[in-house]
VOGU-3710 file (C-alpha; in Angstrom, 3 decimals, decimal comma):
1> msnyflsvsa> -64,475/-14,135/-21,915  -62,924/-11,576/-23,726  -62,644/-8,111/-21,974  -64,137/-4,954/-23,275  -62,329/-1,692/-23,290  -63,085/1,456/-21,374  -61,370/4,440/-22,283  -59,670/6,423/-19,172  -61,730/9,784/-20,000  -64,766/7,475/-20,105
11> avdfitnnlv> -63,820/5,878/-16,600  -63,281/8,595/-14,803  -66,365/10,262/-16,402  -68,573/6,868/-15,175  -66,931/7,168/-11,529  -67,755/10,925/-11,077  -70,860/10,303/-12,295  -71,668/7,090/-9,839  -70,313/9,102/-7,031  -72,126/12,470/-7,443
21> avgvpqsdal> -75,470/10,503/-8,004  -75,064/9,579/-4,318  -73,935/12,591/-2,448  -70,401/13,275/-3,352  -69,489/16,540/-4,175  -68,428/17,099/-7,717  -64,835/18,536/-7,022  -64,089/15,436/-4,686  -65,929/12,579/-6,990  -63,267/13,759/-9,660
31> ivanlmvqsd> -60,254/13,550/-7,566  -61,532/9,682/-6,373  -62,474/8,759/-10,190  -58,575/10,143/-10,971  -56,975/8,046/-8,584  -59,063/4,988/-9,021  -58,494/4,980/-12,535  -54,465/5,458/-11,798  -54,882/1,963/-10,095  -56,194/0,312/-13,270
41> lagadghgif> -53,606/2,146/-15,594  -50,918/0,244/-13,181  -52,605/-2,986/-13,408  -53,846/-3,221/-10,013  -56,941/-4,079/-11,261  -58,882/-5,249/-8,060  -58,278/-1,850/-6,474  -59,477/0,464/-9,317  -62,830/0,791/-10,924  -63,970/-2,831/-9,906
51> rlpayikrir> -64,180/-1,437/-6,089  -66,826/1,238/-6,959  -69,863/-0,417/-6,443  -68,702/-1,711/-2,804  -68,019/1,787/-2,368  -71,507/3,283/-3,417  -72,764/0,326/-1,364  -70,897/1,873/2,091  -72,040/5,387/1,092  -75,275/4,284/0,803
61> agginlhpni> -74,803/2,629/3,971  -73,793/5,838/6,039  -70,111/4,287/6,495  -68,571/7,517/4,690  -68,447/10,903/5,284  -69,752/12,784/2,318  -68,790/16,225/4,110  -65,158/15,706/5,907  -62,909/18,034/7,396  -59,631/16,481/6,563
71> rrereqgavt> -56,982/18,107/8,894  -53,770/18,028/10,333  -54,858/16,869/13,778  -50,952/17,226/15,434  -47,792/18,858/13,811  -44,124/18,219/14,980  -41,468/19,478/12,947  -40,968/16,932/9,922  -44,005/14,786/11,213  -47,933/15,352/10,744
81> lidgdnalgh> -50,800/12,926/11,725  -53,651/13,543/9,495  -56,955/13,106/10,773  -59,437/11,520/7,697  -62,562/12,461/9,091  -63,954/9,226/7,661  -63,764/10,645/4,577  -63,426/8,305/0,975  -59,733/7,014/1,221  -58,907/9,000/-1,699
91> lvmaraveta> -59,386/12,217/-0,473  -57,482/11,518/2,586  -54,369/10,024/1,036  -54,268/12,653/-1,803  -53,897/15,373/1,378  -51,601/13,084/2,684  -49,252/13,445/-0,331  -50,102/16,974/-0,613  -48,764/17,690/3,136  -45,459/15,627/2,573
101> iekvkeysvc> -44,828/17,356/-0,826  -44,937/20,628/1,571  -43,350/18,984/4,309  -40,215/17,379/2,375  -39,499/20,658/0,538  -38,772/22,161/3,608  -37,549/19,236/6,027  -35,595/17,360/3,438  -37,498/14,202/4,984  -40,769/13,999/6,395
111> wvgshhgnhs> -43,361/11,182/7,705  -47,010/12,043/7,175  -49,497/9,205/8,955  -52,990/8,975/9,055  -55,966/7,875/10,820  -59,586/7,393/10,046  -59,142/7,083/6,403  -60,907/4,516/4,393  -59,937/1,931/1,235  -57,710/4,404/-0,952
121> gaasvyvrki> -56,619/1,932/-3,940  -53,201/0,724/-4,930  -50,266/1,994/-2,502  -48,226/2,580/-6,064  -50,462/5,654/-7,084  -49,267/7,897/-4,474  -45,837/6,479/-4,280  -45,529/7,340/-7,865  -46,854/11,183/-6,923  -43,601/11,964/-4,767
131> aeagyigiym> -41,474/10,378/-7,163  -42,953/12,263/-9,767  -42,414/15,802/-7,848  -38,572/14,291/-7,455  -38,423/12,240/-4,228  -38,163/9,224/-3,102  -41,607/7,875/-1,427  -42,475/5,101/0,748  -46,108/4,164/1,595  -47,582/1,640/4,522
141> avgnanhmap> -50,930/0,882/5,102  -53,150/-1,501/7,153  -55,799/-2,919/4,859  -59,337/-2,987/5,354  -59,865/-6,358/6,316  -58,557/-8,829/7,860  -57,236/-11,688/6,004  -54,203/-13,141/7,397  -53,275/-15,254/10,610  -50,244/-15,208/12,373
151> wggidlllst> -47,409/-17,367/11,691  -48,659/-20,458/13,079  -51,803/-19,431/13,970  -55,763/-19,594/12,613  -57,314/-16,392/13,862  -57,031/-13,526/11,060  -55,582/-10,749/13,326  -53,603/-9,010/10,054  -54,388/-7,801/6,913  -52,534/-7,900/3,260
161> npiaiavpag> -51,008/-4,648/5,125  -49,238/-2,853/1,499  -45,952/-1,459/1,175  -44,472/0,848/-1,620  -41,259/2,383/-2,479  -40,647/4,849/-5,415  -37,640/5,958/-6,234  -37,121/8,441/-9,270  -35,063/7,413/-12,284  -34,798/10,448/-14,822
171> drpivlldia> -36,093/9,183/-18,471  -36,445/5,852/-17,259  -39,288/4,748/-15,358  -39,242/5,229/-11,690  -38,237/2,167/-10,016  -41,163/1,215/-7,940  -42,152/-1,356/-6,009  -45,605/-2,194/-4,701  -46,515/-5,592/-2,605  -48,959/-6,775/-0,398
181> ttvaaygkvk> -47,483/-8,518/2,845  -49,508/-11,753/1,404  -48,746/-13,838/-1,598  -51,731/-11,925/-3,277  -53,614/-9,284/-2,135  -57,101/-9,843/-1,677  -58,174/-7,989/-4,243  -56,869/-10,549/-6,496  -58,964/-13,244/-4,971  -62,189/-11,032/-4,886
191> laaqkgqmip> -61,308/-10,832/-8,628  -61,101/-14,620/-9,035  -64,721/-14,842/-7,236  -66,207/-12,332/-9,527  -65,274/-14,514/-12,739  -66,193/-17,777/-10,878  -62,228/-18,786/-11,103  -60,025/-21,093/-8,853  -57,335/-19,535/-7,492  -53,931/-20,821/-7,260
201> egwmidkkgn> -52,663/-23,372/-4,878  -50,366/-21,272/-2,374  -52,682/-18,052/-1,856  -54,359/-19,610/0,955  -55,236/-22,182/3,575  -57,928/-23,145/5,568  -58,000/-23,332/9,502  -56,454/-26,890/9,367  -53,869/-25,622/7,103  -54,635/-27,522/3,745
211> altdssrase> -54,522/-25,621/0,555  -57,863/-23,692/-0,426  -58,312/-22,701/-3,842  -61,767/-22,324/-4,126  -62,581/-18,321/-4,494  -65,931/-18,804/-3,573  -64,887/-19,866/0,124  -62,151/-17,276/0,806  -63,766/-16,134/3,926  -63,255/-19,542/5,482
221> gsllpigghk> -59,573/-18,943/4,854  -56,520/-17,089/5,654  -53,898/-15,380/2,869  -50,211/-16,752/3,537  -47,790/-14,242/3,607  -44,994/-13,756/1,493  -41,734/-15,442/2,525  -43,515/-17,520/5,329  -42,975/-16,067/8,864  -40,808/-13,143/7,289
231> gyglalmisl> -43,759/-11,992/5,752  -45,964/-12,218/8,604  -43,385/-10,153/10,654  -43,455/-7,254/7,889  -47,296/-7,261/8,418  -47,220/-7,209/11,833  -44,399/-4,136/11,797  -46,906/-2,129/9,186  -49,433/-2,579/11,280  -47,752/-0,947/14,067
241> lagtlnnaav> -46,295/2,027/12,025  -49,264/2,543/9,839  -51,821/1,767/12,486  -51,016/1,736/16,429  -48,757/4,723/15,959  -51,675/6,938/14,242  -54,382/5,602/16,781  -55,946/3,634/14,010  -57,767/0,275/13,690  -55,075/-2,810/14,133
251> gketidfnah> -56,096/-6,593/14,793  -59,450/-7,262/16,356  -60,271/-3,736/16,190  -59,927/-3,920/12,297  -63,562/-3,773/10,656  -64,038/-5,800/7,578  -65,364/-3,135/5,202  -66,417/-5,930/2,670  -69,200/-7,160/5,444  -69,847/-4,214/7,235
261> hdlitntgqa> -70,805/-1,047/4,874  -71,977/1,139/7,993  -69,267/0,687/10,133  -66,122/3,450/10,467  -62,979/1,000/9,416  -60,440/4,154/10,953  -57,810/2,983/8,602  -53,973/3,725/9,063  -51,713/4,814/6,854  -48,737/6,427/6,396
271> iialdpsafg> -46,288/8,337/3,958  -42,880/9,241/4,240  -40,870/11,571/1,709  -36,919/11,851/1,031  -35,489/14,754/-0,731  -32,211/12,933/-2,496  -30,732/16,755/-2,429  -29,924/15,896/1,326  -27,376/13,738/-0,020  -25,688/15,219/-2,645
281> dpkefirrvg> -26,132/16,006/-6,454  -29,960/15,117/-7,242  -28,632/14,824/-11,006  -25,921/12,442/-9,780  -28,198/10,428/-7,696  -30,610/9,569/-10,676  -27,392/9,016/-12,914  -26,254/6,407/-10,262  -29,956/4,906/-10,023  -29,740/4,402/-14,149
291> kvvddikkss> -26,376/2,784/-13,756  -27,456/0,577/-10,999  -30,786/-0,250/-13,315  -28,802/-0,620/-16,311  -26,255/-3,077/-14,960  -29,135/-5,597/-13,495  -30,793/-5,420/-17,030  -27,387/-6,165/-19,182  -26,891/-8,788/-16,479  -26,412/-12,643/-17,419
301> klpgidnihi> -29,931/-14,606/-17,659  -30,790/-17,909/-16,748  -31,819/-20,164/-20,166  -35,271/-19,312/-21,533  -35,519/-15,702/-20,077  -35,124/-12,991/-22,462  -35,514/-9,936/-20,395  -35,086/-8,994/-16,328  -37,489/-6,627/-15,203  -36,890/-3,900/-13,027
311> pgegadklak> -39,947/-2,924/-10,155  -42,418/-0,633/-11,594  -40,707/-1,005/-15,681  -44,284/-3,307/-16,381  -46,510/-1,119/-14,677  -45,384/2,103/-16,615  -45,666/0,010/-20,021  -49,094/-1,272/-19,091  -50,245/2,537/-18,405  -49,203/3,805/-21,773
321> errlngipis> -50,977/0,702/-23,315  -54,028/1,499/-21,379  -54,098/5,254/-21,953  -53,996/4,133/-25,734  -56,101/1,093/-25,906  -58,445/1,413/-22,675  -58,809/-0,309/-19,395  -59,934/-3,963/-19,995  -63,209/-5,181/-18,263  -64,612/-7,928/-18,177
331> qellnalndc> -68,226/-8,991/-18,576  -68,752/-9,923/-15,045  -67,227/-6,815/-13,933  -68,954/-4,827/-16,940  -72,636/-6,312/-15,239  -71,725/-5,061/-11,861  -70,719/-1,766/-12,765  -73,841/-0,970/-14,784  -75,795/-2,657/-11,977  -74,443/0,041/-9,682
341> arecgvvpln> -75,397/2,820/-12,424  -78,937/1,666/-12,868  -79,435/1,979/-8,828  -77,584/5,301/-9,277  -80,203/6,456/-11,891  -76,764/7,007/-13,879  -76,248/6,135/-17,673  -74,974/2,692/-18,123  -72,000/2,005/-19,752  -72,336/1,002/-23,766
351> l> -69,166/-1,272/-24,631
//
């Protein structure tokens, strides 16, 4: 079914109005709405406005603190630990990015960890903000539900645990890698399930190790890690650095926020910021980044390949297109959003 298109401003207004209707302070709702839409602009459709009904359900169930005291719990030099006080995840990560930019100016490098956060959308949103400020950004997080078994196991003890890295590139698009440590993020599985679509073989397996392609049965299976045992190892290390180190939930402690809307997830996340000027002239660094990008773009291509893509290039192009044409909204998503609006007493979308 063809998509409808929702303008960025209309998306921000709609999200804000729904959040305010369930008790989120106006200023906080606006911050969350803008960050949610940033996920959609980057093409992370499973992390943007798509998540609004789930967030509203969680708020209504009492699973979110609407008046949190997000604070720096510990500080030691360039390291800060933030207590998110079970706030909406976007607010916690907005504070983490703000802290990282403040700290990197003083120390040239910093590490900001957080606990008692919540789902905060696409990882790229936060490292992009670091790079836009002229710094290198790295983000890691423990996913909000365990969807992956250890390599060779069947118990779901790990999540999609994303990692994102952004490097400023001057006039070129920010070089930005944002990946889950599973072959597919669970948000993509949820999108497929909403549309009644099958998922590709190679995304998930069942408890006997057979391919699982029915998205409606996703809860019965395990997402596969990228690169086999290497992806499993990476997911585990991210769990330790973004979760265990921050006193956040990991492994058996992880709460499936898709199934338990009223329970505190204690989500762990981490932001690292690095100032290129600590290594020399930042303009020269940008020039060298550009040369690497150009060398790759101009390199020899396989038959049938017209363009070699640089991480972040596609998202940059897509963001420009969506700012101009709007965010695509499927009929299924439109129905879900309007059901949410009616429950909140908000005017439904008329697309």
